[in-house]
N, C-alpha and C positions, 0 to 999 in steps of 0.2 A: 425498856422503861428506865426512868431516871428518878431521882428523888428531889423534892422541893426543899426549901430552906428549913422546914421542920422535920425533914427526914421521911416524909410520906411519899409513897410511890406516886408518880405522875406520868401520864402518857404524853406522847408528842402532841396529840390533838388537844389535850388539856393545856399544855404549855403554850401552844399556838393561840388558843382561845384567850388565855390570860394575857398574852402579849398584845393581842388585838384590843382587848378591853383597856389595857394600860395606855396604848397609843391613842385610843379614842378619848380617854380622860385627858391626856396631854394636849391633844388637839383642842378640846374644849377650854382647857386652862389657858392656852396660848391665845385663843380667840377672845377670852375675857380680858386678858392682859392687854391685848391690842385695843379693845374697846375702852379700857381704863386709860390707856395712853392718849387716845383720841379725845376723850372727855377732858383730861388734864390739859392737853394742848389748847383746846378751845377755851377752857376756863382761863388759862394763863393769858391767852391772846386778848380776851375781854378785859382782863384786869389792866392790861397795858394800853388799852384804848383811852384817849383823852376824855 
């Protein structure tokens, strides 16, 4: 066993589960950022149209 940042005991399974949750959150954030970039690019292109 190891301890987390607060000094509480944590098992390897708990650490792995937490890491998976963090990666899933990161994946969702990246997808949202990609969507925002697409929207911005489309909006900017429309502004440049005559």
